[in-house]
Steps between C-alpha positions, in 0.01 A plus 500: 500500500793733562638459160160533336438840678857617433419431128190709527700777671738487215229536244302782659813700539480564120249786577643833556323559834523156661788414719349227725280197432315564818341791337311269253190312575564137396205258435601198702260266291677607169838446655399167619358399172809621319725296740281201459524517126865524511554204742256295297694569185825410678344193642383378149881505400611318805224243493590429136859392608510116562666326792885457504630284224257654259596865560589670172861592477411872470200648678361834381278656755296814408149617505272403197481756228250756563487454870538788748808450709520739795885496519723732309628389152849341529723345236441133447823394654637148439673306781657155546495269793775219508413206717698187598199270501250650262239230533519456880154543666653742751515757231121485419442776753827679407380521135151595617652801673691611193187451281287707729756780511536501130116516475507810720781662321441407135846343458620144427762246583658173380557202723806306409799328650536120584259237594756295698733767645762485225704829555621539149148477365403776741799720385405454147153611563643802680711590181181455281329755714778741470525452113124568457553821701230436765444784754599304796606143624414320821706189561504228763874523589532142612886491436750738668707582187326382180281820445767752576604552143154529327385711799777759429424479118135583565576789733768645260212488224270695742287201583410480868559161659330361823537165684202317625446163701888477531786752513875478466679555834674823590844505362427260205527783263147503366347843456142422492309828608273329762380167656139411512432200712526346835800545727600139462752467772270650765218278364732201572557634846130526559434156373755345733380700790163349465636155444669525837154472668477148362860371578756514780873534549684218334209402267579441118315739250523437123487795260410403136622738242454503130843592390759570757653851455202651291431848610127452530537218756847490649457813697202358678699189604790715614249700723356181636835355562613799722202442715548135531863534582442735780216276645719190489289321231660253271428634153556333167449668163398259231488579119190319352435685173206730413268249336252334741544136388873477520503716823266246659730210415797696627328583831382153548860374443640738729250415776590125494858603607366755756202364670577698811395815324236705692422754238537562129436822310555634143636813354264498223137412392542193282735318743278613780218288359765220479571531861125479579467195278786321660350569850160373384638200300726383782257576785756738663248720675407209730866477587496875605688617199388841384536685161479848352543671168529826310236649269125464462437275215167311527678153558691647794193664640307165478782318681481757786117449504551123529749532771808376319680844518502711813530830295617681192618849423326749275744746323208676301628428153241716342681812628823375346343515149287820557773701664762400231279637230403808706860596579629467140188695390566791753871511392394554144214753558724721721805483278698320774410746774303220686759228535411129595525430863509177704155350606469228753201311397454361855475186693172328625463168682216292369386240741218252530288758684508751215564277188126469425489860399764445235338182374147659474624794298550426139691807383794644325654654817629168617510321169198246528346676203567786247154635500470843666303469845434754779443393841330668795783615749488351844291691769810507730874468443732323744777724633 
């Protein structure tokens, strides 16, 4: 609403005697109708985009011809988002955020990279974005060095670059202008702190990671390890891969040699499902062995509801897509005066007592749908 009325203020200032929008009588019903038309038109675009795996490689999000858009007229900027696992269900909500922001701003983006975390494929996609002279690039910086050269090439060409979901560590030589995502190390600290309520000093905890050293998961493990070390917990990190089936086999094999484990957790979504499935398949809950995961994919949420996982962590992936587009957009319309800035997309525990809310909502915010939905806010908010 604030942006809407700022826009009214800007338009009314065109008159010679008007200096403040408060001097105008605004028909609330007409404003509401205009806003409803805009959101409906934007919603038509988003609803037309299918689920992940069927997303078009380039998404153009603009109001239908002839519709009345209450926002100012901006150039139709083109952006690129480079991802390490382009078909992973986690990025349904991330792309929904990018789609919605493009619908609001009348811009577009391409979605490319690698389906299986192959870094050279991502670097090549980054180069393609530079060569096609996009107006900005957002990249999941899952490698500490691989994107340094292409980032500098883009910046030298006047193309702003932001990192989302993962960022190269300080001192790595990467010059991405901002990071939009969870504080991964502190997220690992928080997960381990909660796990301490399920275990005691001397117990064994297993941490299942997709790819050891990957910048989107390793910081979480490092944060967790710092907590476990201080608490006297015997912690073991286990590389299991990112695909659910092979990860399940790896977890089962590891368990056979470590049956004294008291808790297992993952640093990602797919291997979180594998942790839960192993607990269910081997009957480990009855033996007092707990589990936890990251992210809020439907399979993870269902495993929490069924009691096979104690909790998971929501990093609000929708914001990672939406804010990436928005920051690149702002940089362009201001000629670089508004520069990209770090955004921590947050940390939320999802436990059995709240998981039903996630499961009941079929929406783009958490990735269970791409159709736009508006829910009624809660009547009270927990402090």
